[in-house]
BAZALO-76253 format. One record per residue: residue number from 1; residue in three letters; x, z, y of N, C-alpha, C, O in turn. Coordinates in nm, 2 decimals, m for minus. Example, Ala and Ser with C-alpha at 12.3 -4.5 7.8 and 13.67 -1.06 7.14 Angstrom:
1/ALA/1.32/0.78/m0.57/1.23/0.78/m0.45/1.32/0.78/m0.33/1.42/0.85/m0.33
2/SER/1.28/0.71/m0.22/1.37/0.71/m0.11/1.29/0.79/0.00/1.34/0.80/0.11
//
This chain:
1/MET/m0.47/0.56/m4.54/m0.36/0.49/m4.47/m0.23/0.57/m4.50/m0.23/0.69/m4.48
2/ASN/m0.13/0.50/m4.54/0.00/0.57/m4.57/0.07/0.60/m4.44/0.04/0.55/m4.33
3/ARG/0.18/0.67/m4.45/0.26/0.72/m4.34/0.32/0.60/m4.26/0.32/0.60/m4.14
4/ARG/0.37/0.50/m4.34/0.43/0.38/m4.28/0.33/0.31/m4.19/0.37/0.27/m4.08
5/GLN/0.21/0.28/m4.24/0.11/0.21/m4.17/0.07/0.29/m4.04/0.05/0.23/m3.93
6/TRP/0.06/0.42/m4.05/0.03/0.51/m3.94/0.14/0.50/m3.83/0.10/0.49/m3.71
7/ILE/0.26/0.50/m3.87/0.37/0.48/m3.77/0.37/0.35/m3.71/0.39/0.34/m3.58
8/ILE/0.34/0.24/m3.78/0.34/0.11/m3.72/0.22/0.10/m3.62/0.24/0.05/m3.51
9/ILE/0.11/0.14/m3.66/m0.01/0.14/m3.57/0.01/0.22/m3.45/m0.02/0.18/m3.34
10/SER/0.07/0.34/m3.47/0.09/0.43/m3.35/0.19/0.36/m3.26/0.18/0.37/m3.14
11/GLY/0.30/0.31/m3.32/0.40/0.24/m3.23/0.34/0.12/m3.16/0.37/0.11/m3.04
12/MET/0.26/0.04/m3.22/0.20/m0.07/m3.15/0.10/m0.03/m3.04/0.10/m0.09/m2.94
13/SER/0.03/0.08/m3.07/m0.06/0.13/m2.97/0.01/0.18/m2.85/m0.02/0.16/m2.74
14/LEU/0.12/0.25/m2.88/0.20/0.30/m2.77/0.26/0.19/m2.68/0.27/0.20/m2.56
15/LEU/0.31/0.09/m2.75/0.37/m0.03/m2.68/0.26/m0.10/m2.59/0.29/m0.14/m2.48
16/ALA/0.14/m0.11/m2.65/0.03/m0.18/m2.57/0.00/m0.09/m2.45/m0.02/m0.14/m2.34
17/LEU/m0.01/0.04/m2.47/m0.04/0.13/m2.36/0.06/0.12/m2.25/0.03/0.11/m2.13
18/LEU/0.19/0.13/m2.29/0.30/0.12/m2.20/0.30/m0.01/m2.13/0.32/m0.01/m2.01
19/GLY/0.28/m0.12/m2.20/0.28/m0.25/m2.14/0.17/m0.26/m2.03/0.19/m0.32/m1.93
20/GLY/0.05/m0.21/m2.07/m0.06/m0.22/m1.97/m0.03/m0.13/m1.85/m0.06/m0.17/m1.74
21/ALA/0.03/m0.02/m1.87/0.06/0.07/m1.76/0.16/0.01/m1.67/0.15/0.02/m1.54
22/LEU/0.26/m0.05/m1.73/0.37/m0.11/m1.64/0.33/m0.23/m1.57/0.36/m0.25/m1.45
23/THR/0.25/m0.32/m1.64/0.21/m0.44/m1.57/0.10/m0.41/m1.47/0.09/m0.49/m1.37
24/SER/0.02/m0.31/m1.49/m0.08/m0.28/m1.39/m0.02/m0.24/m1.25/m0.09/m0.24/m1.15
25/GLN/0.10/m0.19/m1.25/0.16/m0.15/m1.13/0.22/m0.27/m1.05/0.26/m0.25/m0.94
26/TRP/0.21/m0.39/m1.10/0.27/m0.51/m1.03/0.16/m0.62/m1.02/0.19/m0.73/m1.05
27/ILE/0.05/m0.59/m0.97/m0.06/m0.68/m0.96/m0.07/m0.73/m0.81/m0.09/m0.65/m0.72
28/SER/m0.06/m0.86/m0.80/m0.08/m0.92/m0.66/m0.21/m1.00/m0.67/m0.24/m1.07/m0.77
29/LYS/m0.28/m1.00/m0.56/m0.41/m1.07/m0.55/m0.42/m1.12/m0.41/m0.37/m1.07/m0.31
30/ALA/m0.50/m1.23/m0.40/m0.53/m1.28/m0.27/m0.68/m1.26/m0.24/m0.76/m1.28/m0.32
31/GLY/m0.71/m1.20/m0.12/m0.84/m1.18/m0.08/m0.93/m1.09/m0.16/m1.05/m1.12/m0.18
32/SER/m0.87/m0.98/m0.22/m0.95/m0.90/m0.31/m1.03/m0.79/m0.23/m1.11/m0.71/m0.29
33/ALA/m1.00/m0.77/m0.10/m1.06/m0.67/m0.02/m1.20/m0.71/0.02/m1.21/m0.83/0.06
34/SER/m1.29/m0.62/0.02/m1.42/m0.65/0.07/m1.43/m0.65/0.22/m1.35/m0.58/0.29
35/GLU/m1.52/m0.72/0.28/m1.54/m0.71/0.43/m1.57/m0.56/0.47/m1.53/m0.51/0.57
36/ALA/m1.65/m0.50/0.39/m1.69/m0.36/0.41/m1.57/m0.27/0.41/m1.56/m0.17/0.48
37/GLY/m1.47/m0.30/0.32/m1.35/m0.22/0.31/m1.27/m0.24/0.43/m1.21/m0.14/0.48
38/ILE/m1.26/m0.36/0.49/m1.18/m0.38/0.61/m1.25/m0.31/0.73/m1.18/m0.25/0.81
39/GLN/m1.38/m0.32/0.73/m1.46/m0.24/0.84/m1.43/m0.09/0.83/m1.41/m0.03/0.93
40/ALA/m1.44/m0.04/0.71/m1.41/0.10/0.69/m1.27/0.14/0.73/m1.25/0.25/0.78
41/PHE/m1.17/0.05/0.70/m1.04/0.08/0.74/m1.03/0.09/0.89/m0.97/0.19/0.94
42/PHE/m1.08/0.00/0.96/m1.07/0.00/1.11/m1.16/0.11/1.17/m1.13/0.16/1.28
43/ALA/m1.27/0.15/1.11/m1.36/0.25/1.16/m1.31/0.39/1.13/m1.35/0.49/1.20
44/ASN/m1.22/0.41/1.03/m1.17/0.54/1.00/m1.10/0.60/1.12/m1.04/0.53/1.20
45/GLU/m1.11/0.73/1.13/m1.05/0.80/1.24/m0.91/0.85/1.19/m0.89/0.96/1.15
46/TRP/m0.81/0.76/1.20/m0.68/0.78/1.16/m0.61/0.88/1.25/m0.63/0.88/1.37
47/GLN/m0.52/0.96/1.19/m0.44/1.05/1.27/m0.29/1.03/1.23/m0.26/1.00/1.12
48/LYS/m0.20/1.06/1.33/m0.06/1.06/1.31/m0.03/1.19/1.23/m0.11/1.28/1.22
49/PRO/0.09/1.20/1.17/0.13/1.32/1.10/0.12/1.45/1.19/0.11/1.56/1.13
50/ASP/0.14/1.43/1.32/0.13/1.55/1.41/m0.02/1.58/1.45/m0.04/1.65/1.54
51/THR/m0.11/1.51/1.38/m0.26/1.53/1.40/m0.32/1.46/1.53/m0.44/1.47/1.55
52/LYS/m0.23/1.39/1.60/m0.28/1.31/1.72/m0.36/1.19/1.67/m0.32/1.13/1.57
53/PRO/m0.47/1.15/1.73/m0.55/1.04/1.69/m0.47/0.91/1.71/m0.39/0.90/1.80
54/ILE/m0.50/0.81/1.63/m0.45/0.67/1.64/m0.56/0.58/1.69/m0.67/0.59/1.64
55/ASN/m0.53/0.50/1.79/m0.63/0.41/1.84/m0.61/0.27/1.76/m0.52/0.20/1.78
56/THR/m0.70/0.25/1.67/m0.70/0.13/1.58/m0.73/0.00/1.66/m0.71/m0.11/1.61
57/GLN/m0.79/0.02/1.78/m0.81/m0.10/1.87/m0.68/m0.17/1.89/m0.68/m0.29/1.91
58/GLU/m0.57/m0.10/1.90/m0.44/m0.16/1.92/m0.40/m0.25/1.81/m0.31/m0.33/1.82
59/TRP/m0.46/m0.23/1.69/m0.42/m0.30/1.57/m0.50/m0.44/1.56/m0.46/m0.52/1.49
60/GLY/m0.60/m0.45/1.64/m0.68/m0.58/1.64/m0.60/m0.70/1.68/m0.51/m0.68/1.76
61/GLN/m0.64/m0.81/1.63/m0.58/m0.94/1.67/m0.43/m0.95/1.63/m0.36/m1.03/1.68
62/LYS/m0.39/m0.86/1.53/m0.25/m0.87/1.48/m0.26/m0.89/1.33/m0.36/m0.87/1.27
63/VAL/m0.15/m0.95/1.27/m0.14/m0.95/1.13/m0.10/m0.81/1.09/0.01/m0.76/1.13
64/LEU/m0.18/m0.74/1.01/m0.14/m0.61/0.97/m0.09/m0.61/0.82/m0.15/m0.67/0.73
65/VAL/0.01/m0.54/0.80/0.07/m0.51/0.67/0.04/m0.36/0.65/0.11/m0.28/0.70
66/VAL/m0.06/m0.33/0.57/m0.10/m0.19/0.55/m0.05/m0.15/0.41/m0.08/m0.20/0.31
67/ASN/0.03/m0.04/0.42/0.09/0.01/0.30/0.05/0.16/0.27/0.08/0.25/0.35
68/PHE/m0.02/0.18/0.16/m0.06/0.31/0.12/0.05/0.37/0.04/0.10/0.30/m0.06
69/TRP/0.10/0.49/0.07/0.22/0.55/0.01/0.21/0.70/0.00/0.12/0.76/0.06
70/ALA/0.30/0.76/m0.06/0.32/0.91/m0.06/0.46/0.94/m0.08/0.54/0.87/m0.14
71/SER/0.50/1.06/m0.02/0.64/1.10/m0.03/0.68/1.14/m0.17/0.80/1.13/m0.20
72/TRP/0.59/1.17/m0.26/0.62/1.21/m0.40/0.62/1.09/m0.49/0.63/1.10/m0.61
73/CYS/0.60/0.96/m0.44/0.59/0.84/m0.52/0.72/0.76/m0.51/0.75/0.70/m0.41
74/PRO/0.81/0.77/m0.61/0.94/0.70/m0.61/0.93/0.55/m0.57/1.01/0.51/m0.48
75/PRO/0.84/0.47/m0.62/0.84/0.33/m0.58/0.80/0.31/m0.43/0.85/0.22/m0.36
76/CYS/0.72/0.40/m0.38/0.68/0.40/m0.24/0.80/0.43/m0.15/0.82/0.36/m0.05
77/VAL/0.88/0.53/m0.19/1.00/0.56/m0.11/1.10/0.45/m0.12/1.17/0.42/m0.02
78/GLU/1.12/0.39/m0.24/1.22/0.28/m0.26/1.18/0.16/m0.17/1.28/0.09/m0.13
79/GLU/1.06/0.13/m0.15/1.02/0.01/m0.07/1.02/0.03/0.08/1.02/m0.07/0.15
80/MET/1.03/0.15/0.13/1.02/0.17/0.27/1.13/0.11/0.35/1.11/0.05/0.46
81/PRO/1.26/0.10/0.30/1.36/0.03/0.38/1.33/m0.12/0.39/1.36/m0.18/0.49
82/GLN/1.27/m0.18/0.29/1.23/m0.32/0.29/1.12/m0.34/0.39/1.12/m0.44/0.47
83/LEU/1.02/m0.25/0.39/0.91/m0.26/0.49/0.96/m0.24/0.63/0.92/m0.32/0.72
84/GLU/1.06/m0.15/0.65/1.12/m0.13/0.78/1.19/m0.26/0.83/1.18/m0.30/0.94
85/LYS/1.27/m0.32/0.74/1.34/m0.44/0.77/1.24/m0.55/0.81/1.27/m0.62/0.91
86/LEU/1.14/m0.57/0.73/1.04/m0.67/0.76/0.97/m0.65/0.89/0.94/m0.74/0.97
87/GLN/0.94/m0.52/0.92/0.87/m0.49/1.05/0.96/m0.53/1.17/0.92/m0.59/1.26
88/SER/1.09/m0.50/1.16/1.19/m0.54/1.26/1.19/m0.69/1.27/1.20/m0.75/1.38
89/GLU/1.19/m0.76/1.16/1.20/m0.91/1.16/1.08/m0.97/1.22/1.10/m1.08/1.29
90/PHE/0.96/m0.92/1.20/0.84/m0.98/1.25/0.78/m0.91/1.38/0.67/m0.94/1.42
91/LEU/0.86/m0.82/1.44/0.81/m0.74/1.55/0.76/m0.82/1.66/0.66/m0.79/1.73
92/GLN/0.83/m0.93/1.70/0.79/m1.01/1.81/0.69/m1.12/1.77/0.67/m1.21/1.86
93/GLN/0.64/m1.12/1.65/0.55/m1.22/1.61/0.41/m1.18/1.58/0.34/m1.23/1.50
94/ASN/0.36/m1.07/1.65/0.23/m1.02/1.64/0.19/m0.97/1.50/0.08/m0.98/1.45
95/VAL/0.30/m0.91/1.43/0.28/m0.85/1.30/0.31/m0.70/1.32/0.40/m0.66/1.38
96/LEU/0.22/m0.62/1.26/0.24/m0.47/1.27/0.22/m0.41/1.13/0.13/m0.44/1.05
97/PHE/0.32/m0.34/1.09/0.32/m0.26/0.96/0.26/m0.13/0.99/0.28/m0.07/1.10
98/VAL/0.17/m0.08/0.90/0.11/0.05/0.92/0.12/0.12/0.78/0.07/0.07/0.68
99/GLY/0.18/0.24/0.78/0.19/0.32/0.66/0.08/0.42/0.66/0.06/0.50/0.75
100/ILE/0.00/0.42/0.55/m0.11/0.52/0.53/m0.06/0.62/0.43/m0.05/0.59/0.31
101/ALA/m0.03/0.74/0.47/0.02/0.84/0.38/m0.09/0.91/0.31/m0.18/0.96/0.36
102/VAL/m0.08/0.90/0.17/m0.18/0.97/0.09/m0.10/1.10/0.04/m0.05/1.11/m0.07
103/ASP/m0.09/1.19/0.13/m0.01/1.31/0.12/m0.05/1.41/0.22/m0.14/1.39/0.30
104/SER/0.01/1.53/0.22/m0.02/1.63/0.32/0.06/1.60/0.45/0.17/1.55/0.44
105/PRO/0.01/1.64/0.56/0.08/1.62/0.69/0.22/1.69/0.69/0.31/1.63/0.74
106/SER/0.23/1.81/0.63/0.36/1.87/0.63/0.46/1.80/0.55/0.58/1.79/0.59
107/ASN/0.42/1.75/0.43/0.51/1.67/0.35/0.56/1.55/0.42/0.67/1.51/0.41
108/VAL/0.46/1.48/0.49/0.49/1.35/0.56/0.59/1.38/0.67/0.69/1.31/0.69
109/ARG/0.56/1.49/0.75/0.65/1.52/0.86/0.79/1.55/0.81/0.89/1.50/0.87
110/GLU/0.81/1.63/0.70/0.94/1.66/0.65/1.01/1.53/0.60/1.13/1.51/0.62
111/PHE/0.93/1.45/0.53/0.99/1.32/0.47/1.04/1.23/0.59/1.15/1.17/0.58
112/LEU/0.96/1.22/0.69/0.99/1.13/0.80/1.12/1.18/0.88/1.18/1.10/0.95
113/LYS/1.14/1.31/0.88/1.27/1.36/0.94/1.39/1.30/0.87/1.49/1.27/0.93
114/LYS/1.38/1.29/0.74/1.49/1.24/0.66/1.49/1.08/0.65/1.60/1.02/0.64
115/THR/1.37/1.02/0.65/1.36/0.88/0.64/1.27/0.83/0.75/1.15/0.80/0.72
116/PRO/1.32/0.82/0.87/1.23/0.77/0.98/1.20/0.62/0.97/1.28/0.54/0.92
117/VAL/1.08/0.58/1.02/1.05/0.44/1.02/0.99/0.41/1.16/0.95/0.50/1.23
118/SER/1.00/0.28/1.20/0.96/0.25/1.33/0.81/0.21/1.34/0.76/0.21/1.45
119/TYR/0.75/0.18/1.23/0.61/0.15/1.23/0.52/0.27/1.22/0.57/0.38/1.18
120/PRO/0.39/0.26/1.27/0.31/0.38/1.27/0.28/0.43/1.13/0.26/0.35/1.03
121/ILE/0.27/0.56/1.12/0.23/0.63/0.99/0.10/0.70/1.03/0.09/0.78/1.12
122/ALA/0.00/0.68/0.94/m0.13/0.74/0.96/m0.15/0.83/0.84/m0.11/0.80/0.73
123/MET/m0.22/0.94/0.86/m0.26/1.03/0.75/m0.38/0.97/0.68/m0.48/0.95/0.75
124/GLY/m0.38/0.96/0.55/m0.49/0.90/0.47/m0.61/0.99/0.47/m0.73/0.95/0.47
125/GLY/m0.59/1.12/0.47/m0.70/1.22/0.46/m0.79/1.20/0.34/m0.75/1.14/0.24
126/MET/m0.91/1.26/0.35/m1.00/1.26/0.24/m1.06/1.12/0.21/m1.11/1.09/0.10
127/ASN/m1.06/1.03/0.31/m1.11/0.89/0.30/m1.02/0.79/0.24/m1.06/0.68/0.20
128/ALA/m0.89/0.83/0.22/m0.79/0.73/0.18/m0.83/0.66/0.05/m0.82/0.54/0.04
129/SER/m0.87/0.74/m0.05/m0.90/0.68/m0.18/m1.02/0.58/m0.17/m1.02/0.48/m0.24
130/GLN/m1.12/0.62/m0.10/m1.23/0.53/m0.08/m1.19/0.40/m0.01/m1.24/0.30/m0.05
131/ILE/m1.11/0.42/0.09/m1.07/0.30/0.17/m0.98/0.21/0.08/m1.00/0.09/0.08
132/TYR/m0.88/0.26/0.01/m0.79/0.17/m0.06/m0.87/0.11/m0.18/m0.83/0.00/m0.22
133/LYS/m0.97/0.18/m0.23/m1.05/0.12/m0.34/m1.13/0.00/m0.28/m1.14/m0.10/m0.35
134/ALA/m1.19/0.02/m0.16/m1.26/m0.09/m0.10/m1.18/m0.20/m0.06/m1.22/m0.32/m0.04
135/LEU/m1.05/m0.18/m0.04/m0.95/m0.28/m0.01/m0.89/m0.35/m0.13/m0.81/m0.44/m0.12
136/GLY/m0.94/m0.31/m0.25/m0.90/m0.38/m0.37/m0.82/m0.30/m0.47/m0.78/m0.35/m0.58
137/ASN/m0.78/m0.17/m0.44/m0.70/m0.09/m0.53/m0.79/m0.02/m0.63/m0.82/0.10/m0.62
138/THR/m0.84/m0.09/m0.73/m0.93/m0.03/m0.83/m0.87/0.07/m0.92/m0.94/0.14/m0.99
139/GLN/m0.73/0.07/m0.93/m0.67/0.16/m1.02/m0.62/0.29/m0.96/m0.57/0.38/m1.02
140/SER/m0.64/0.30/m0.83/m0.61/0.42/m0.75/m0.46/0.46/m0.77/m0.43/0.58/m0.79
141/ALA/m0.37/0.36/m0.77/m0.23/0.39/m0.79/m0.16/0.35/m0.66/m0.21/0.29/m0.57
142/LEU/m0.04/0.40/m0.65/0.05/0.38/m0.53/0.18/0.32/m0.58/0.22/0.35/m0.69
143/PRO/0.25/0.25/m0.49/0.21/0.20/m0.36/0.11/0.09/m0.37/0.10/0.02/m0.47
144/PHE/0.04/0.07/m0.26/m0.06/m0.04/m0.25/m0.05/m0.10/m0.11/m0.06/m0.03/m0.01
145/THR/m0.04/m0.23/m0.11/m0.02/m0.30/0.02/m0.12/m0.41/0.04/m0.15/m0.48/m0.06
146/VAL/m0.18/m0.42/0.16/m0.28/m0.52/0.19/m0.23/m0.58/0.32/m0.19/m0.52/0.41
147/ILE/m0.25/m0.72/0.32/m0.22/m0.79/0.45/m0.35/m0.84/0.50/m0.43/m0.91/0.43
148/ILE/m0.38/m0.80/0.63/m0.50/m0.84/0.70/m0.46/m0.94/0.81/m0.38/m0.90/0.89
149/ASN/m0.52/m1.06/0.81/m0.48/m1.15/0.91/m0.53/m1.12/1.05/m0.61/m1.02/1.06
150/ALA/m0.50/m1.19/1.15/m0.54/m1.16/1.29/m0.69/m1.17/1.31/m0.74/m1.12/1.41
151/LYS/m0.76/m1.24/1.22/m0.90/m1.26/1.22/m0.97/m1.15/1.15/m1.10/m1.15/1.14
152/GLY/m0.90/m1.05/1.09/m0.96/m0.94/1.02/m1.00/m0.97/0.88/m1.09/m0.90/0.82
153/LYS/m0.94/m1.07/0.82/m0.96/m1.10/0.68/m0.84/m1.06/0.59/m0.73/m1.10/0.62
154/ALA/m0.87/m0.99/0.48/m0.76/m0.96/0.39/m0.72/m1.09/0.31/m0.80/m1.16/0.26
155/ILE/m0.59/m1.12/0.32/m0.54/m1.24/0.26/m0.45/m1.21/0.14/m0.41/m1.30/0.07
156/TYR/m0.42/m1.09/0.12/m0.32/m1.05/0.01/m0.33/m0.90/m0.02/m0.35/m0.82/0.07
157/SER/m0.31/m0.87/m0.14/m0.29/m0.73/m0.18/m0.19/m0.72/m0.30/m0.19/m0.81/m0.38
158/LYS/m0.12/m0.61/m0.30/m0.03/m0.59/m0.41/m0.03/m0.44/m0.45/m0.01/m0.35/m0.37
159/LEU/m0.05/m0.42/m0.58/m0.05/m0.29/m0.64/0.09/m0.28/m0.70/0.13/m0.35/m0.79
160/GLY/0.17/m0.18/m0.65/0.31/m0.16/m0.70/0.40/m0.20/m0.59/0.37/m0.24/m0.48
161/LYS/0.53/m0.18/m0.62/0.64/m0.20/m0.53/0.64/m0.34/m0.48/0.63/m0.44/m0.56
162/ILE/0.66/m0.36/m0.35/0.66/m0.50/m0.29/0.78/m0.57/m0.33/0.89/m0.51/m0.36
163/ASP/0.77/m0.70/m0.33/0.89/m0.79/m0.34/0.91/m0.85/m0.20/0.82/m0.91/m0.14
164/GLU/1.02/m0.82/m0.14/1.05/m0.86/0.00/1.03/m1.00/0.03/0.96/m1.04/0.13
165/GLU/1.08/m1.09/m0.05/1.06/m1.24/m0.03/0.92/m1.28/m0.04/0.87/m1.36/0.04
166/GLU/0.85/m1.23/m0.14/0.70/m1.26/m0.15/0.63/m1.22/m0.03/0.54/m1.29/0.02
167/LEU/0.65/m1.09/0.02/0.58/m1.04/0.13/0.62/m1.12/0.26/0.53/m1.15/0.34
168/ARG/0.74/m1.16/0.27/0.78/m1.24/0.39/0.71/m1.38/0.39/0.66/m1.42/0.49
169/LYS/0.69/m1.44/0.27/0.62/m1.57/0.26/0.48/m1.55/0.30/0.42/m1.63/0.37
170/VAL/0.41/m1.45/0.25/0.27/m1.42/0.28/0.25/m1.40/0.43/0.16/m1.45/0.50
171/ILE/0.34/m1.32/0.49/0.33/m1.29/0.64/0.35/m1.42/0.72/0.27/m1.45/0.81
172/LYS/0.45/m1.50/0.68/0.47/m1.63/0.75/0.35/m1.72/0.74/0.31/m1.79/0.83
173/SER/0.28/m1.72/0.62/0.16/m1.80/0.61/0.04/m1.75/0.69/m0.05/m1.83/0.72
174/ALA/0.05/m1.62/0.73/m0.06/m1.56/0.80/m0.04/m1.59/0.95/m0.14/m1.57/1.03
175/LEU/0.07/m1.63/1.00/0.10/m1.65/1.14/0.05/m1.78/1.19/0.06/m1.81/1.31
//
């Protein structure tokens, strides 16, 4: 193989790899979470960044918008103002946003001092990756958002930064 062919093949391979990596961050699915994944989500012993326990019973019978994120993840940080805006918009309509931090408690506490949100933030802990995989995040990437309707069924998931209008439509359809 001559040098020119090698450069062409390498360039095409790099473009294919880059295209796959970029598009894999923007995957939306309906109902990709398993029932066992939803049960594991509710059964997990979530804690706030200050290590106080969270009572997931309070989350039942609500439309949940569950967002797995990290303070070191630029798209996660970029979408937080949109999530905050939507939480305010749907607050009186039985919709609750829940942020699951896949990060250290100290990083999350520092981050929330600079970027406070009104919705609950839970620490993902050691089980976070198992739970988000069971909820449909097979690529183990962030951010990852799942909407669980008031009956406890996952109706939507998105790997990658959310689209505010798309998320608004899905939430409205769940009400």
